[in-house]
N, C-alpha and C positions, 0 to 999 in steps of 0.2 A: 471826419477829417477833411480838410481842404485838399484839392488835387495838388499833386507835386509841382513845386515851383522852385526856382533856383536863386533868386536874389536874397540878400541878407535880411531884408525886411520881412520878406515872406517866411524865411526860416524862423525868425523870431516870433512871427504870428503863430506859426505851426507849434513851436515849442510852448508858447503860452497856452494854446488851446489843449496841448497834450497835458501840460501841467494841471490845468483845470479838470480835465477828464480823470487824470489819475487821482487827484484829491477827492473827486466825487466818488470814485470807485473805492477808494480807502475808507471814505466815510461810510459807504454802504456796508463794506466788510466789517467795520468796527461796530456797527449797529447789530449786524448778524452775529458777531462775537458776543455781544451783550445779551442777546436773545438765546445764547446757548448752542449755536450751530458748531458742528464738528470742526475743530481747529485745523486738522489736516486738509479738509476741503477748503477752508479759507486761505491756507497757505498755497494750495494749488491754484485757486482763483486769482490770487494776487500775482502769482508767477505768470499766469495765462495773460492777465491784463498788460503786464510788463512786456511779455512776449510780443503782443499785438503792437504796442507802441514801438518796440525795437525793430520789428519787421517792417513797420511803415516808414520809419526813419531810414532804415537800410535801403529800402526800395527808392526813397526820395534822393539819397546821396550816392549810392553805388550803382553804376550802369549795369544793366542786365547783361548777363554773360561774362562779367568781370571774373577773373580767376581767383576769387576770394571766398572764403567760407567763415561763417560766424558761429561760434559755439558759446553757450552759457557754461560757466565752470563754477566750481566751489559749491557753496549752498545753492546758489541760484541754479546750478547744473542739476542739482537733486530735485529741482522743482519745488523747493521750500523757500518761500520769500516772506520773511516776517515784515511787519509794517514799516519799519525804518532800517531794514538791512541794505547794505551796499549790494550792487550787482557786479559780478565778475565776468568778464568777457574775454574770449580769445578769437583773434582773427588769424586764420591759417592761410598763408599766401607765400608763394616763392619770393625771393628778394627782388626780382625785377617788377613783380606784380606789386609788391609793398611800395616800391619807389613810384611806380606809375600812379598809385591810388592814394598817394599820401595826402593830397588836398581833400579828397573825397572822405577819407577816414577822419581827417581833423574836423571837417565840417559835421560828420556824424556824432562825434564824441561831444562836440560843442553843443549841438542841439540837444543831446541827451542830458547834459548837465543843466542846460537852460530849462529843460522840461522838469527838472527836479529829480532826476534819477543819478544818484552817485555812482557813476560807472568807472569801475577800475578795469583797465584793459591791457592786453598784451598783443602784439602783432608779430608773429613768428611763422617761419617756414617749418616743415616737418624736422629738418636737421636742427634747426634752433630749438624746437621743442625738445629734442633728445638732449641737447646741451643744457637747456634750462632745467630739465628734469633731474639733473644731478643735485639740485636743491630739493630736499625732501617735501617742503611746502608746496613748491611749484608743481611737482609731480602729483602730489595729492589732489591739488585743485583740477589738474587735467584728468585725473582718473574719472571724475564725475562729469565729464564733458557731455553736454546735451546739444544736439544740433538745432540750430535756430534757422540759419540760411546755409545749409551745408548738404551736398549730395553725398551718396554712398561712397563715392571714391575719396572725398575729402575726409569722411569719417574712418575709412579704412586706413588712410595715410596717417591720421593722428594716432590711431590704435597701434600701428606698426612703430611709430616714432617713439612711443613710450612702453613698448613691450618689455617684458622681463629679460629678454636676451640682449636687450640694448642698455638697459639702465635699471638699477635696484631690483635684482632677483628677489623672489618672494621672501626667502629667509632674511636677507639683509634689510628688506623693508620692514619686516616684523620686528627685528631687533631694534632698528632705528626708532620706529614708532613707539615701541615699548619704553625706550629710554626717554623719548620726548614726553611720553605721558608721566613718567616718573618725575621728570624735572618740572613739568607743569603742576603736578600735584603738590610738589615741594614748595612752589611759589605761594601756594595757599595754606601753607602749614600742614599739608598732608591730611587735611581734614575738611569735610563738607559742612561742618557744624560751625561756621563762622556767622557772626551776627548779620553781616551784609554779604551773603554768598554770591558767587558768580554763577549764574544759571547756565552759562555756556561753557566757560573754561574750567570752573572749579571741579574738585574731585566729586564724581558721582553726577556731573552735569551732562549736558547734551554732547559735549566734545568727547567724552568717554564712550558714548554710543556710536558716534561718528568714527571713532578710531577702530572699533571692533568691525564696523562695516567696511572701512577701507582695507583692513587686513583680509577680511574675507574676499573682497573683490580682487586684491592683488594675488592672493594665495589660490583661490578656488574659482575665481571668475564669476562670482555670484554677487548681485547688487543689493541683496537684502539678507538678513540674518536667517529668515525662515528656511531657506534651502539647507542651512548647516545641520538642520534636524536629520535630514535624510542622510547627510554625510557622516552622521554619528558624532558630530562636535557639539551638538546643543540639544538639550532636552526640550520636549514640547512645553514642559511647565516653565523652564527657564525663558524660552522664547516669549511665552506668554507674559511672564512677569517683566521682561525687558520691554515689551510693547506697552503693557499697562503703565509703566513708570515713564516711559518716553512721552505718552500722551499728557501725563501730569506736567512734566517739564516743559513740554511744547506750550501748553496752555498758559503756563506761568510766564514764559518768555513772551508770548504774543501779548498778553495782558500787560506786561511791564513795558514793552514798546509803546503801547497806547497811553498808559498813564504818565510815562516819562516825556513823551512827545519826541523821542529821539531813539537811536539805536543803542539803548542802555541794556547792559547785560548784567550788571551787578545790581542785586535786589537791595538797594540802600534804604535807610530809615526814611528818607524823603518820600519814598514811594510805597513802602510796605502796607501802611493803613489804607491808602487810597486803592491799592491794588486788591487788598482783602475785601474791601467794600464792593469793588467792581465785580469781583468773582462770587459775591454772595455770602461771604463769611459774616456771621453776626456774633456779637459778644453774647456770652451766656454767663451764668452764675459762677462758673469756675474759671473759664478762659476767655480772653479777648479773641475777637475774630481774627485779628493779625497773628495771634499765637497759634491758632488752630491752622491757618494757612502755612505758616512756617513749619510746624510740626509735620504737615503732609509733605512738604519739600525735603525736609531732613530724612524722613523715612524712605521716600523715593530715592533719594541720592544714595542711601545706605544699601538699598537692594541693588542699584545699578553697580555700585563698586563690588559688592559681594559676588555678583555673577560675572562682572568684568574680570575679576581676578581668576575665576575658574576658567573662563574661555581663553585668557591669555596663556594659562598653563597648558591647556589642550593644544593651542596652536604650537607652543614650544615643543611639545611631544611629537606633534605632526612633522615638524621640521628636523628635530634632532633624533627622533626615534626613542623608543622606551629603553631605558637602561636596565641592566640586571638588578632585580630587587635585592635589597639587604634585609633579611628577616631580622626582627627584633624579639619576637616571641611567636607563639602559636597563632596569635590573632593580627599582629601588626607588622608592617615592614616599612622600609624607606624606598621610594621610588624617585630617582633623580633627586634625592634629598627631601622629598615630600613625604610626610607621614601618611600612610595608606592602610586600610584594612585588607588583609590578604584574601578574604573571601568576598567575592563580588556581591553576595547576597546580604552582606553586613548592612544593619545590625540585627537581622533576624527578628525584628519586632521585640527585641530585648533592650529595654531602655537602660539597664545597667551597663550595657556595652557602650553607651554614649559617655558615661562617666569614666569608664575604662579608657576610652579614647583620649580624653583630656589628661587623665593620669599619665598615660604613656607620653603624650606630647610634652607634659611638664618635665618628664624624665629625660627628654631628648632635646637639649638646648640647641643642638646643631641643626635640627630640622629646619628646613626653608619655610615650612608652612604645611597646611593640609592639602593632601592630593585632591584635585578637582573632583574625581569620581566619588571619593569618600565625602567630600564636602557636599556634593549633590545628594548622596545617600543620606547624609545627616539632615539636610533640608527637608527631604521627603519624609524623614522620621519625626520631624518636629511636632506635627499634629498629634502623634501618639504619646508625646512626652508629657507626663502629668504635671500639674502644679504641686508643689511641695505638700500643700494640705491634704491631697489625696494619694500621695506617694506612699510606698511601703517604707517601714523602718530602715530597711536595708539601703534603699536608695538614698534616704536622708543621711544615713551614715556615710555613704559614698561621697555625697556632696561635702560633708564636713571634713572628710579625709583630704579632699582637694585643698580646702582652706588650710589644713595643717601640714600639707606636703610642700614639695619644692615649687618655687615660682607661683605662689597663690595669686598674686595680683595679675600676672601675666595670664593665668588661667581664667580669672574672671573677666579680663578684657576679651579674650578669645571667645568665651561663652557669650558674652554681650554682643560682639560682632556678628557671631553666627546665629544669634536668635535663641540660644539655649537658655541664657539666664532669664530672658523675658518669659519663656514658657515656665521655667521652674518657679520664678518669683513674678507673678502677674503684675504686681504693683510696679515693678521695674519696667515692664513693657508699657505701662501707662505714661511714664515719664520719658520714655525713649523718644528722642526727637523733640521734646517739649522745650520751647524757648520761653524766656520771660522778656517782655518788651521794656527793657531798660538797659542801662549801661553798666550796671554792676555785675551782672552775670553775662559774661561774653561767651559762654558755652551753653548748649542745651543741658538739661538737667542730667540726663544719663552720661554725657561726656564730661560734665563737671565732676560727677561721682567717680568716674574712672580716673580723671585727673587727680582727685584726692587720694584714691587708692595708689596711684603711681607715686605720689609724694611719700606715702607711708612706706612703699618699697624702697625708696631712697634712704629713709630713716633706718629701715631694716638691714641695708647693705653693709653696715659697719664702717663705711667710708664717710668721713665728714664732709659736708656740703657747706661751702662758706655762706650760702644764703641762710642757713639755719644754725644759730649759735650753739644750741644745746641738744637738739633732737637726737643726734647720734649717741649722746650720752645717756639720755633718758630711755630710749628704746630698749637696752638690755635689761632694764628693770622690770618690763612687762612680764607678767606671770603667764599669760596666754595671749600672745599676739593675734590670734584669730578673732578674739573678741573685738579688737580695734578695727579689724578688717570689716567685721559685721557692722559695727557702728558707722564706719564710713560708707558702707553700702546703703545703710538705712537713713542716714542723716537727712536727706532731702527727698525721700521716696514718696512723701505725701504731698509734695508740691502740686498745686493745682486743684486740689479737692475741695478748698474752701476750709475755713478754720485755721487753727495753729498747725502748721505742718510739723513742727517739732513734737507736739503732743500726739498728733495723729500717727506720726512715724514711730514714736515710742511704743504705741500700742502694737503696730505691725511688727516691730522688732521683738517685743515680748512674746508674741504668738509664734513668731518663727523660731526663736531660741527654744521655746517649750516643745515645739514640734520636733526639733532636731535633738531632743534629749540633752540639752545643756542643763547644768544644775541651776537651781532657782537663784542662787547668788550671781552666777555668770550672766543669766538672762536679765537680771535686774541691773547689772552694771551696764550691759549694752543698751538697754532701754533708757537708763539715766544719761548716758553718753549722747544719745539721740535727742532726748527731751532738752538737755542743757548744752547742746553743741555750740550755741551762740553766746553762752554766759561769759566765758573768758574773753572773747573778743570784744563784747560790748563793755565789759568791766574795765579792760585795759584802754580802750579808745575813748571812752565817754566819762570815765571817772578818774579821780586823782589817786593813782595807786601809790603815791608817796605818803598818803594819809593812812595812819594805822588803822583807823576805823573802817576805811574801805577794804583793806586787807583782811581785817577780822570778819567782816560781813561775807566777803567772798569765801574765805576759809571755812566759815560755818556752814555754807551751802555745799561746798566740796566735801568736807567732813574727814576725808582720809587721804593719805599720800598715794594710795593705789589710784584712786579716781583722778587725783591731780595729774599724775604721769599720763594716763590715758587721755584725759581732756586736753592737756598741753599739746600732745602730739596730734590729736584730731583737729584742734583749732589751727595750728601751724599749717597742717595739710590742707585744711578747708579754705583758709584765706588764700594761700598760695595757688590753690586750684580754681579759684573763682575768676581770676584775671591775671595775665602775666605782668600787668602794670600795678596790681593791687599790693603784692607783697614787696616790701622794701626794708631797709635796714632799721628804719624807725619802728615798724611793727615787729620785727624780730627782736629788737632790743626791748620793746615794751612788754611783750609776752614773756621774754626771758626774766625780766625784772619781776613781773607779777608771779611767775612760777617760783622764783627763788624766794621772794618775800613770803608767799603763801606756804611753801614747804617749811620755812623756818617757823611760821606761826603754828603750823600743825605739830611740828616737833616740840615747840615750847608748850603747846596744850591751849586749846581755846578757852579753858577756864582761866588762862593767864594772858589776857590781852596786853599788848605792848602799850604802855602809857607814853604820852608825848615826852616827858622828861626823861624816861628810860631811853627812848629812841634818840633823843638829842644827845645824851651822854655817850651812847654806843657809837653814834656817827662821829661825834667829835674825837673820841678816842681812836677810832679806826683811821680817821683822816690825819690825826697827829702822827700816828705810826707810819703812814705813807709819807708824810713830809720829812720825818726823821730819816727815813730810808734814802731821801734825796738830799740830805745834808742840811736840813733846817732843824735847829735845836728846838726844844720845847718852849723856851721863852719867845723866840721869834714866831713860832706857831701860834701861840696865844695872841701876839700882837697882830698877826695877819687875820686871825679869827675875829679879833675885836672890830675890824673894819667891815666885816661881813654881817649880813642880816641874821638875827637869831633864828628866824623862821627857816632859813636855808638848812640848817642842821636837822630840821624835822622833814623837810620836803626832798632834800637831794641825797644822792649817794655819797658814801665816804670818798670813793675815787673822784667824784665830780667836785666835791668840796676841796680836796687837795689840789686838783688842777686849777680851780679858780684862785686858790690861796697863792699858788705859784705864779699865776698871772699877775697878781697884785705885787709880788716880791720886787723890790727895787723901784716902785713907783711912789709918787707923793700921794698922801691922802687927798681924795677929791679929784685926782687926775683921771682923764678919760682913758680907758683901757679896752681894746678890742682884741680878742683872741678867738682863733678858730682851729679846730682839729678835726681830722677825719675820723669817723667812727671806725673802729678796728674791724678789718675784714669786710668793709662795705664801701666799695668805691662809689664816690658820688653822694655820700651821706656825711654830714658834718654836724658838729655842735658849735654853736656860735654863743660867745659870752661878751656882754657889754657892761662895763662898769663906768658910770659917769655921773656928774652932777645933774640932778634932776631938772628938766626943763619941760614946759608944756609941749605936748605933741611929740616927745622924744620916742615913745614906743611906735607910733604911727610912722615916724620917719625911718626907723629902723626896718619895720615891715615893708614899706614902700621901696626902700633901697634894695633889700633882699629880693623882693619880687621883681621890680621894674629894671634895675640895673644889672642884677646878677642872674636872673631867671631861676631862682630857687624857690621851691615849694615848701612852705612852712608846715611841719607836721605837728609841732608842739611848741608852745611859748610859755614862759613863766617870767613874771615881772615882780620882783621883790623890792621893798624899800629898805635901804641900808642906812647905816648911821650917818649923821651930818648931812642930810638932804641928798644923798646919793641913791642911784638905782643899781640893781643887780638883775639884769635881763638875760635870760638864756633861751636859745631857740635850737630845736633840732630840725634840720632842713635836708632836702635831697634835690638833686638836679632834675628840674622839670623837663628840660630838653637835652637829651644826650648829645645832641650836635654841638651844644655850647656848654662845656663843662668847666667852670672855673675851679681853681684848686684853692686850698686853705689860705695860702699867702695872698692870692689875689682878692679873695673875699675880705680878708682883714684890711688890705690896703684901700679898697674901694669903699667899705663901710666907714673906716676911720676918716677918709677924706670927706665923705658925704656929711658925716656928723660934725665936721669941724667948721662948717659954714652955717648960714641961717637955715633953720629947719623949715621955715615957711616956703622956701624954694623947692622943697622935695614934695612933689605932688605925683599922685598915681597916674599912669597912662591909661588912655581909653583903648580898648581892644575889641576887635570884632569877635563875636561869639562863635566858636567852632560850629561848623555845619551840623554835626550829629547832635549837638545839645539843643538845637532848636525844636527838636521833636519830643523833648522829654521835660518840658517845662513843669516846674513844681511851684505851686502857689507859695509864695514866701511867708514865713511865720516868724514873728518876733515876740518873745515872751520874757517876763521878769519874774524872779524869785529872790527872796532874801537869802543872803549867805548863812551858813550854819551858825555863825556867831552873830548874825543880825547887823553887823557893822556896814556891810557893803551889799552890792546887788549882783545877782547872777543874771547875766544876759544870755539868752539862747536865740540863735538865728539858724533857721532851717530854709534853704532855698536851693535853686538850681546852681550847680557849681559852674564856674567859668574862670578862665585865666584872670588873674588880678582881683579876684573877689575879696580875699583877705585884706589886700592893700586898700581897697575901697572901703571896707568896713572900718579899718583902722583910721582911715582918713576922716570918716564921719565922727568917730569917737573924738578925734583931735579937735575938730571943728566945734564940737559940743563942749569942749574943755573938760573931758572926763579922763580919769586915770585908769589904766589897765593893769591889774595885779596878777592875773593868770589867764591863760587861754588854752582850750583844748580844741584842736583842729581835726575834724573827722570828715573824710570824703568817701562816700559809697557810690561809686559809678557817677551818676549825674546828680547826686544828692549830697549837698554840703550841710553838715551839722556841726556849728561852731558854738562854743560856750566860752563866755569871757566873765571874770570876776572883776568888777569895775566899781569905781567910787567917784563922787563929784569933785569939785576943786578942793573941797575940805576933807576929802577922803571919807565921805559919809555915803550912805545908801542913798539912791535916787528917790525923790518924791514923786508923786503921781504925775505932776506937771512935767517934770524932767523926763520921766519914762515915756509920756506921750510925744514929747518933742523928739526924743531919740528914736522912738518907733517910726514916726513920720519920715525923719531924715534918712533912716535905714532903708525903709521900703522905697523911698524915692530913688536912692542910690542903686539899690538892687534892680529896680525896674529900668535903670539906664539913664536917669537924669544926671547930667554933668553939672555938679555944683563947684567943680574946681575953679 
């Protein structure tokens, strides 16, 4: 470095030189990181290099002997400085010295910023430090103060200023920090198993470890967790586990800063693959490298949370004292509301005691949780807990008793969180923390499984949930609810092994049921549910369940009403447990309709499939009865039905037919009618009905209007040709953006107004693809098949989903002068799978030339070419 000078030009030269030196140092550290050097050493080295620059700048700006002291605080004070972390500084000085040194300090901080150091600073006297420490965050930063240019007198003054007798006594600090952590966890949904987790602030992240260290420092005066072992608050095994997982998290965060090129703390999709490659993770036959990396993070976060909970509980007892135990029986008691084994030597190497603990816990809903000492004893006993295959019949029976007892889902959740379920069922341990690098599965496999089980618990509660139309009615029909719990536990347990996870999981389930002495019939039911757990979802979303032949084929696979009940509940729980955004009113209604139609087919008997004529007659009679109940006589009903497509009586429900007929009542034949109604019990979900004289591009115009003007996501579309050159189009839609939620009346007005003008002016808008979709591009596929009757063409489009996709596809169909007669819209995370029944201008199937022209136009539009 150049010698200290005082003019602005020389300060700028110094800062530029410092910036270059810092960049060179960072580059060397990055190279050493990639070579596998210990990350703690790299953090210390970066802090040391910044220390050197700071001290040089201080010497340059602050006169020798000035009554000022400089401290590093916060993470920098700990001596941990990540590649792009800010540096937090405290200047300790009395008010008169602050005023006298104002210009020198301003010059100092300007030079640091010019040198590329994002310095956050505070200038305070000891009294001002005490005042500032009333803020919990400010106090916490000062707790970790490390002297840079400060003598012992200044260090002592700062220590006195923030001592427990002046501000935040140890217990108050503990309570406040505990609540702060609870609120922070809540911001992340109280789970570390997010697709884009925050390594620093998220549950089980580095901030949880920092919080424990701050509490230990405030309460016991120790700057590390290791001394807590001697104080009896932390086991040596727990300390070792926390240190091991801290190293994992620190390495991930250091690497994330490098690949992001900034102080990024959230492990976004943008960086996950790059970081995994940088850390040396490689794809194998079963898992992508990025999935392996993320699984390591999730497992580390789970261990940090588990031990964090225990240590917080011990701190609480340290501050408040141990309350008088409340005995529950000869083995267990409540201590301060926590369930505890009465004998400190529990479980005496008796694994049956572990299941007894969970049974007692289930019988004590008022328990706050598991006492920390018992939780640690349980953790120590885990290695001796056998897998079910090598366990005794008595232990297997105890496990099944838990599933048949009170709160079985809560018990399975607890067993999973504490590591017991993974020991008992090794296959579950294999999927614990296992993520799938897509947008369809927003949870790890184990957390998804637990979410499915929680949904089943909702069904079992007996209380109707408006999200599920029929689940609470179907649940009481189950002969043995524990069989459905087992199916939920096993349905995804073979993910990541290669092959069909449904088939592999069915093998696992069959073996498990046999080992636990379930009857052959019960075991086969569980295995069948696991093997077919996607059947109902795929049938409902990808096939026309208004077609009697589809219902007959599905019913033939299901075979009986017992299986149907179980499969329906499992399907609802599975879809709703895959993503909070995936379950909606349309899927609920679709599955309920499939369930009802299949139950009727099974009651009728599979040897008596419903013929089209019979279906039409039944629907027409039922719709007539509904109209008569609304004051429409039989003659007028017939007249209204005559204006409707004959096919609608085959494809639609009686209640839907009656609603459409009432929409036509009082209108002239051929008039344009737009009606919208909200689906019962589902806010933000609507059925849209449009009757109009047919015009080229009408279907596309409706789709574009619903998408572009009203922000509605189309879930299903049906376009039928009516008498006299009219169309009967119906759509089921949901609000795509909850911030903008039009009501039924607004949708009617906007759509009617748009269709009253020239259709050519209605064009899809171009939108920017959301950030997260850029990392999940699917090669688009366009395929054609003949319709079952051979008269029209079936168009299938599979591609990456994005806002406005359906509007774009419909626009292409309009430009190709093609007619749409039916559409099934299915989205699975980032994957869109749309099927259209189309015909040419003469309503005939497309020939090879027409198919190729349409394929080319669709692929161009999907790839972003704007032909509007």
